[in-house]
A tleap script that builds the chain and sets N, CA, C and O, in Angstrom:
source leaprc.protein.ff14SB
mol = sequence {
  NALA HIE VAL ALA ALA ALA ALA ALA TRP THR
  GLY GLY LEU GLY ALA PRO LEU PRO GLY LEU
  ARG ALA ALA ARG GLY GLU ARG TRP GLU LEU
  ALA ARG ARG ALA VAL PRO ARG PHE SER ALA
  LEU ALA GLY SER ALA VAL ALA GLY LEU VAL
  VAL ALA GLY SER ALA GLY ALA TRP MET ARG
  LEU GLY SER PRO ALA ASP LEU TRP SER THR
  GLY TYR GLY ARG LEU PRO LEU ALA GLU VAL
  ALA ALA VAL PRO ILE CILE
}
set mol.1.N position { -134.260 -0.042 -70.610 }
set mol.1.CA position { -134.158 0.802 -70.112 }
set mol.1.C position { -135.480 2.031 -69.299 }
set mol.1.O position { -135.590 2.798 -68.342 }
set mol.2.N position { -135.950 1.716 -70.016 }
set mol.2.CA position { -137.460 2.679 -69.270 }
set mol.2.C position { -137.966 2.187 -68.300 }
set mol.2.O position { -138.418 2.872 -67.382 }
set mol.3.N position { -137.995 0.406 -68.328 }
set mol.3.CA position { -138.577 -0.391 -67.100 }
set mol.3.C position { -137.498 -0.226 -65.939 }
set mol.3.O position { -137.803 -0.051 -64.759 }
set mol.4.N position { -136.260 -0.301 -66.402 }
set mol.4.CA position { -135.634 -0.332 -65.086 }
set mol.4.C position { -135.601 0.962 -64.533 }
set mol.4.O position { -135.510 1.059 -63.309 }
set mol.5.N position { -135.657 1.927 -65.203 }
set mol.5.CA position { -135.508 3.415 -64.471 }
set mol.5.C position { -136.882 3.527 -63.717 }
set mol.5.O position { -136.822 4.115 -62.637 }
set mol.6.N position { -137.994 3.102 -64.073 }
set mol.6.CA position { -139.474 2.979 -63.381 }
set mol.6.C position { -139.135 2.231 -62.497 }
set mol.6.O position { -139.130 2.803 -61.407 }
set mol.7.N position { -138.787 0.997 -62.456 }
set mol.7.CA position { -138.260 0.112 -61.220 }
set mol.7.C position { -137.382 0.696 -60.018 }
set mol.7.O position { -137.309 0.338 -58.843 }
set mol.8.N position { -136.724 1.749 -60.740 }
set mol.8.CA position { -135.491 1.902 -59.661 }
set mol.8.C position { -136.329 3.207 -58.824 }
set mol.8.O position { -136.206 3.355 -57.608 }
set mol.9.N position { -137.067 3.981 -59.561 }
set mol.9.CA position { -137.756 5.131 -58.933 }
set mol.9.C position { -138.916 4.459 -58.134 }
set mol.9.O position { -138.729 4.666 -56.935 }
set mol.10.N position { -139.927 3.806 -58.338 }
set mol.10.CA position { -140.940 3.501 -57.899 }
set mol.10.C position { -140.256 2.497 -56.454 }
set mol.10.O position { -140.650 2.766 -55.319 }
set mol.11.N position { -139.384 1.538 -56.653 }
set mol.11.CA position { -138.912 0.831 -55.439 }
set mol.11.C position { -137.957 1.908 -54.353 }
set mol.11.O position { -137.580 1.661 -53.208 }
set mol.12.N position { -137.751 3.078 -55.122 }
set mol.12.CA position { -137.039 3.747 -54.247 }
set mol.12.C position { -138.044 4.610 -53.277 }
set mol.12.O position { -137.677 5.270 -52.305 }
set mol.13.N position { -139.038 4.502 -53.625 }
set mol.13.CA position { -140.237 5.420 -52.937 }
set mol.13.C position { -140.499 4.746 -51.738 }
set mol.13.O position { -140.720 5.443 -50.748 }
set mol.14.N position { -140.521 3.215 -51.607 }
set mol.14.CA position { -140.983 2.532 -50.733 }
set mol.14.C position { -139.760 1.727 -49.804 }
set mol.14.O position { -139.973 0.887 -48.929 }
set mol.15.N position { -138.598 2.174 -50.202 }
set mol.15.CA position { -137.301 1.489 -49.654 }
set mol.15.C position { -136.955 2.141 -48.122 }
set mol.15.O position { -136.433 1.480 -47.224 }
set mol.16.N position { -137.294 3.374 -48.020 }
set mol.16.CA position { -137.082 3.648 -46.758 }
set mol.16.C position { -138.436 3.446 -45.332 }
set mol.16.O position { -138.327 3.568 -44.112 }
set mol.17.N position { -139.400 3.166 -46.046 }
set mol.17.CA position { -140.453 2.971 -45.222 }
set mol.17.C position { -140.395 1.933 -44.151 }
set mol.17.O position { -141.209 2.040 -43.234 }
set mol.18.N position { -139.543 0.941 -44.140 }
set mol.18.CA position { -139.868 -0.187 -43.044 }
set mol.18.C position { -138.501 0.427 -42.420 }
set mol.18.O position { -138.317 0.017 -41.275 }
set mol.19.N position { -137.675 1.155 -42.811 }
set mol.19.CA position { -136.664 1.638 -41.536 }
set mol.19.C position { -137.229 2.802 -40.810 }
set mol.19.O position { -137.083 3.007 -39.605 }
set mol.20.N position { -137.806 3.456 -41.540 }
set mol.20.CA position { -138.686 4.773 -40.864 }
set mol.20.C position { -139.861 4.031 -40.170 }
set mol.20.O position { -140.372 4.686 -39.263 }
set mol.21.N position { -140.248 3.153 -40.334 }
set mol.21.CA position { -141.330 2.459 -39.134 }
set mol.21.C position { -140.562 2.240 -37.972 }
set mol.21.O position { -140.948 2.679 -36.888 }
set mol.22.N position { -139.357 1.508 -38.107 }
set mol.22.CA position { -138.217 0.671 -37.113 }
set mol.22.C position { -137.896 1.820 -36.087 }
set mol.22.O position { -138.123 1.648 -34.889 }
set mol.23.N position { -137.397 2.922 -36.538 }
set mol.23.CA position { -136.532 3.814 -35.687 }
set mol.23.C position { -137.590 4.862 -35.364 }
set mol.23.O position { -137.827 5.864 -36.038 }
set mol.24.N position { -138.301 4.419 -34.031 }
set mol.24.CA position { -139.360 5.451 -33.547 }
set mol.24.C position { -138.859 6.712 -33.219 }
set mol.24.O position { -139.248 7.826 -33.569 }
set mol.25.N position { -137.785 6.317 -32.374 }
set mol.25.CA position { -137.467 7.834 -31.744 }
set mol.25.C position { -136.246 8.438 -32.806 }
set mol.25.O position { -135.969 9.636 -32.851 }
set mol.26.N position { -135.594 7.430 -33.617 }
set mol.26.CA position { -134.747 8.597 -34.474 }
set mol.26.C position { -135.519 8.804 -35.792 }
set mol.26.O position { -134.777 9.023 -36.750 }
set mol.27.N position { -136.743 8.787 -36.039 }
set mol.27.CA position { -137.190 8.592 -37.246 }
set mol.27.C position { -136.878 9.932 -37.999 }
set mol.27.O position { -136.582 9.738 -39.178 }
set mol.28.N position { -136.874 11.253 -37.601 }
set mol.28.CA position { -136.665 12.129 -38.147 }
set mol.28.C position { -135.070 12.081 -38.825 }
set mol.28.O position { -134.827 12.426 -39.981 }
set mol.29.N position { -134.142 11.624 -37.936 }
set mol.29.CA position { -132.847 11.835 -37.945 }
set mol.29.C position { -132.404 10.804 -39.406 }
set mol.29.O position { -131.496 11.006 -40.212 }
set mol.30.N position { -133.170 9.946 -39.376 }
set mol.30.CA position { -133.077 8.547 -40.511 }
set mol.30.C position { -133.642 9.110 -41.776 }
set mol.30.O position { -133.024 8.906 -42.821 }
set mol.31.N position { -134.685 9.756 -41.789 }
set mol.31.CA position { -135.522 10.610 -42.648 }
set mol.31.C position { -134.472 11.603 -43.510 }
set mol.31.O position { -134.278 11.541 -44.724 }
set mol.32.N position { -133.906 12.451 -42.647 }
set mol.32.CA position { -133.091 13.418 -42.850 }
set mol.32.C position { -132.140 12.970 -43.666 }
set mol.32.O position { -131.897 13.681 -44.641 }
set mol.33.N position { -131.356 11.689 -43.493 }
set mol.33.CA position { -130.378 11.089 -44.214 }
set mol.33.C position { -131.038 10.409 -45.730 }
set mol.33.O position { -130.558 10.530 -46.857 }
set mol.34.N position { -132.075 9.796 -45.388 }
set mol.34.CA position { -132.547 9.313 -46.610 }
set mol.34.C position { -133.328 9.980 -47.839 }
set mol.34.O position { -133.329 9.501 -48.973 }
set mol.35.N position { -133.902 10.992 -47.510 }
set mol.35.CA position { -134.091 11.905 -48.796 }
set mol.35.C position { -133.387 12.507 -49.577 }
set mol.35.O position { -133.804 12.788 -50.700 }
set mol.36.N position { -132.084 12.862 -49.132 }
set mol.36.CA position { -131.452 13.133 -49.887 }
set mol.36.C position { -130.637 12.024 -50.869 }
set mol.36.O position { -130.111 12.334 -51.938 }
set mol.37.N position { -130.640 10.937 -50.400 }
set mol.37.CA position { -130.072 9.864 -51.062 }
set mol.37.C position { -131.267 9.488 -52.102 }
set mol.37.O position { -131.093 9.410 -53.318 }
set mol.38.N position { -132.040 9.349 -51.690 }
set mol.38.CA position { -133.503 8.979 -52.762 }
set mol.38.C position { -133.555 10.087 -53.464 }
set mol.38.O position { -133.721 9.818 -54.653 }
set mol.39.N position { -133.473 11.415 -53.220 }
set mol.39.CA position { -133.461 12.301 -54.290 }
set mol.39.C position { -132.541 12.296 -55.299 }
set mol.39.O position { -132.913 12.785 -56.366 }
set mol.40.N position { -131.525 11.899 -55.230 }
set mol.40.CA position { -130.262 11.630 -55.948 }
set mol.40.C position { -130.846 10.393 -57.182 }
set mol.40.O position { -130.889 10.510 -58.406 }
set mol.41.N position { -131.210 9.340 -56.396 }
set mol.41.CA position { -131.731 8.177 -57.383 }
set mol.41.C position { -132.932 8.694 -57.938 }
set mol.41.O position { -133.011 8.312 -59.106 }
set mol.42.N position { -133.728 9.271 -57.668 }
set mol.42.CA position { -135.087 9.628 -58.407 }
set mol.42.C position { -134.811 10.560 -59.626 }
set mol.42.O position { -135.359 10.492 -60.726 }
set mol.43.N position { -133.742 11.549 -59.174 }
set mol.43.CA position { -133.292 12.439 -60.403 }
set mol.43.C position { -132.823 11.857 -61.446 }
set mol.43.O position { -133.229 12.226 -62.548 }
set mol.44.N position { -131.717 10.660 -61.322 }
set mol.44.CA position { -131.191 9.715 -62.258 }
set mol.44.C position { -132.242 9.028 -63.314 }
set mol.44.O position { -132.216 9.017 -64.545 }
set mol.45.N position { -133.387 8.332 -62.176 }
set mol.45.CA position { -134.418 7.517 -62.819 }
set mol.45.C position { -135.059 8.300 -63.678 }
set mol.45.O position { -135.142 7.963 -64.859 }
set mol.46.N position { -135.609 9.458 -63.220 }
set mol.46.CA position { -136.802 10.207 -64.110 }
set mol.46.C position { -136.193 10.711 -65.141 }
set mol.46.O position { -136.937 11.075 -66.052 }
set mol.47.N position { -134.484 10.918 -65.362 }
set mol.47.CA position { -133.987 11.475 -66.445 }
set mol.47.C position { -133.892 10.206 -67.492 }
set mol.47.O position { -133.860 10.410 -68.705 }
set mol.48.N position { -133.855 9.073 -67.014 }
set mol.48.CA position { -133.748 7.866 -67.493 }
set mol.48.C position { -134.870 7.421 -67.960 }
set mol.48.O position { -134.877 6.552 -68.832 }
set mol.49.N position { -136.038 7.968 -67.434 }
set mol.49.CA position { -137.514 7.655 -67.879 }
set mol.49.C position { -137.533 8.261 -69.245 }
set mol.49.O position { -137.785 7.667 -70.294 }
set mol.50.N position { -137.185 9.725 -69.068 }
set mol.50.CA position { -137.291 10.752 -70.065 }
set mol.50.C position { -136.742 10.425 -71.408 }
set mol.50.O position { -137.392 10.510 -72.450 }
set mol.51.N position { -135.199 9.950 -71.295 }
set mol.51.CA position { -134.752 9.752 -72.106 }
set mol.51.C position { -135.272 8.242 -73.109 }
set mol.51.O position { -135.128 8.188 -74.330 }
set mol.52.N position { -135.816 7.234 -72.348 }
set mol.52.CA position { -135.620 5.691 -72.727 }
set mol.52.C position { -137.070 5.896 -73.462 }
set mol.52.O position { -137.439 5.275 -74.459 }
set mol.53.N position { -138.016 7.172 -72.568 }
set mol.53.CA position { -139.388 6.834 -73.389 }
set mol.53.C position { -139.352 7.715 -74.450 }
set mol.53.O position { -140.382 7.707 -75.125 }
set mol.54.N position { -138.432 8.518 -74.825 }
set mol.54.CA position { -138.268 9.410 -75.898 }
set mol.54.C position { -137.755 9.045 -76.917 }
set mol.54.O position { -138.053 9.537 -78.006 }
set mol.55.N position { -136.748 7.966 -76.739 }
set mol.55.CA position { -136.153 7.065 -78.073 }
set mol.55.C position { -137.251 6.320 -78.177 }
set mol.55.O position { -137.783 6.403 -79.285 }
set mol.56.N position { -137.952 5.385 -77.150 }
set mol.56.CA position { -138.542 4.348 -77.815 }
set mol.56.C position { -140.092 4.998 -78.662 }
set mol.56.O position { -140.612 4.311 -79.541 }
set mol.57.N position { -140.696 6.369 -78.256 }
set mol.57.CA position { -141.624 6.849 -78.947 }
set mol.57.C position { -141.192 7.277 -80.253 }
set mol.57.O position { -142.076 7.255 -81.109 }
set mol.58.N position { -139.761 7.758 -80.704 }
set mol.58.CA position { -139.174 8.154 -81.778 }
set mol.58.C position { -139.128 7.133 -82.649 }
set mol.58.O position { -139.313 7.276 -83.857 }
set mol.59.N position { -138.799 5.702 -81.908 }
set mol.59.CA position { -138.311 4.538 -82.839 }
set mol.59.C position { -140.044 4.274 -83.261 }
set mol.59.O position { -140.301 4.071 -84.447 }
set mol.60.N position { -140.731 4.284 -82.640 }
set mol.60.CA position { -141.851 3.336 -82.979 }
set mol.60.C position { -143.013 4.362 -83.757 }
set mol.60.O position { -143.932 3.890 -84.426 }
set mol.61.N position { -142.845 5.586 -83.587 }
set mol.61.CA position { -143.995 6.705 -84.211 }
set mol.61.C position { -143.247 6.974 -85.185 }
set mol.61.O position { -142.022 7.077 -85.115 }
set mol.62.N position { -144.255 7.175 -86.665 }
set mol.62.CA position { -143.492 7.400 -87.713 }
set mol.62.C position { -143.797 8.996 -88.019 }
set mol.62.O position { -143.271 9.442 -89.039 }
set mol.63.N position { -144.411 9.681 -87.410 }
set mol.63.CA position { -144.359 11.389 -87.668 }
set mol.63.C position { -144.603 11.767 -86.242 }
set mol.63.O position { -144.614 10.980 -85.296 }
set mol.64.N position { -144.811 13.140 -86.188 }
set mol.64.CA position { -145.139 13.716 -84.696 }
set mol.64.C position { -146.860 13.730 -84.688 }
set mol.64.O position { -147.484 13.513 -83.649 }
set mol.65.N position { -147.457 13.985 -85.854 }
set mol.65.CA position { -148.879 13.528 -85.774 }
set mol.65.C position { -149.426 12.409 -85.274 }
set mol.65.O position { -150.567 12.412 -84.813 }
set mol.66.N position { -148.435 11.009 -85.326 }
set mol.66.CA position { -148.970 10.019 -84.720 }
set mol.66.C position { -148.935 9.847 -83.116 }
set mol.66.O position { -149.100 8.730 -82.627 }
set mol.67.N position { -148.697 11.073 -82.246 }
set mol.67.CA position { -148.624 11.310 -81.036 }
set mol.67.C position { -150.146 11.229 -80.684 }
set mol.67.O position { -150.552 10.556 -79.737 }
set mol.68.N position { -151.203 12.169 -81.747 }
set mol.68.CA position { -152.330 12.287 -81.481 }
set mol.68.C position { -153.221 11.363 -82.120 }
set mol.68.O position { -154.380 11.271 -81.715 }
set mol.69.N position { -152.765 10.604 -83.167 }
set mol.69.CA position { -153.881 9.846 -83.887 }
set mol.69.C position { -153.733 8.333 -83.529 }
set mol.69.O position { -154.650 7.589 -83.877 }
set mol.70.N position { -152.549 7.758 -82.796 }
set mol.70.CA position { -152.148 6.487 -82.602 }
set mol.70.C position { -152.693 5.958 -80.755 }
set mol.70.O position { -152.621 6.797 -79.857 }
set mol.71.N position { -153.000 5.074 -80.580 }
set mol.71.CA position { -153.222 4.975 -79.047 }
set mol.71.C position { -151.580 4.712 -78.388 }
set mol.71.O position { -151.391 4.837 -77.178 }
set mol.72.N position { -150.563 4.376 -79.243 }
set mol.72.CA position { -149.164 4.436 -78.683 }
set mol.72.C position { -148.794 5.657 -78.439 }
set mol.72.O position { -148.226 5.958 -77.390 }
set mol.73.N position { -149.039 6.412 -79.271 }
set mol.73.CA position { -148.667 7.961 -79.291 }
set mol.73.C position { -149.408 8.509 -78.386 }
set mol.73.O position { -148.848 9.515 -77.950 }
set mol.74.N position { -150.765 8.244 -77.731 }
set mol.74.CA position { -151.285 8.946 -77.079 }
set mol.74.C position { -150.813 8.829 -75.438 }
set mol.74.O position { -150.831 9.741 -74.612 }
set mol.75.N position { -150.408 7.489 -75.246 }
set mol.75.CA position { -149.649 6.978 -73.960 }
set mol.75.C position { -148.658 7.753 -73.431 }
set mol.75.O position { -148.799 8.143 -72.272 }
set mol.76.N position { -147.414 8.134 -74.220 }
set mol.76.CA position { -146.579 8.947 -73.782 }
set mol.76.C position { -147.146 10.323 -73.730 }
set mol.76.O position { -146.192 11.043 -73.434 }
set mol.77.N position { -147.996 10.906 -73.839 }
set mol.77.CA position { -148.742 12.060 -73.467 }
set mol.77.C position { -149.408 11.863 -72.290 }
set mol.77.O position { -149.145 12.714 -71.440 }
set mol.78.N position { -150.267 10.928 -71.932 }
set mol.78.CA position { -150.592 10.844 -70.916 }
set mol.78.C position { -149.447 10.454 -69.839 }
set mol.78.O position { -149.791 10.735 -68.691 }
set mol.79.N position { -148.623 10.079 -69.911 }
set mol.79.CA position { -147.576 9.778 -68.967 }
set mol.79.C position { -147.150 11.185 -68.672 }
set mol.79.O position { -147.015 11.721 -67.571 }
set mol.80.N position { -146.987 11.621 -69.733 }
set mol.80.CA position { -146.140 13.314 -69.417 }
set mol.80.C position { -147.468 14.332 -68.813 }
set mol.80.O position { -147.317 15.466 -68.359 }
set mol.81.N position { -148.688 13.643 -68.936 }
set mol.81.CA position { -149.707 14.923 -68.044 }
set mol.81.C position { -149.513 14.074 -66.713 }
set mol.81.O position { -149.293 14.941 -65.868 }
set mol.82.N position { -149.476 12.826 -66.074 }
set mol.82.CA position { -149.480 12.391 -65.100 }
set mol.82.C position { -148.322 12.741 -64.615 }
set mol.82.O position { -148.347 12.321 -63.458 }
set mol.83.N position { -147.290 13.273 -64.803 }
set mol.83.CA position { -146.270 13.751 -63.499 }
set mol.83.C position { -146.573 14.957 -62.920 }
set mol.83.O position { -145.935 15.104 -61.877 }
set mol.84.N position { -147.208 15.768 -63.152 }
set mol.84.CA position { -147.525 16.850 -61.918 }
set mol.84.C position { -148.379 16.240 -60.970 }
set mol.84.O position { -148.170 16.529 -59.792 }
set mol.85.N position { -149.378 15.389 -61.260 }
set mol.85.CA position { -150.184 15.147 -60.604 }
set mol.85.C position { -149.294 13.789 -59.324 }
set mol.85.O position { -149.656 13.587 -58.165 }
set mol.86.N position { -148.446 13.281 -59.854 }
set mol.86.CA position { -147.646 12.244 -58.782 }
set mol.86.C position { -146.773 13.134 -58.240 }
set mol.86.O position { -145.974 12.769 -57.378 }
savepdb mol mol.pdb
quit
């Protein structure tokens, strides 16, 4: 579920680009219609990422202290820290 949500989000980022490139004169109109559609997809995909990632971390980590003391625990922390950058 985590990988599928990530694929939907990243795939949705690039999907409108060919259409925007081809629609020279109507680029802004096309963007005006595409952005709300992508926003709905992106919101659902990010929610799926959070839920699936949290569930996976919960199942794999023995305790909250493992977030800091294991490599796998530090990975979700890095992902959460990278979200504001993206």
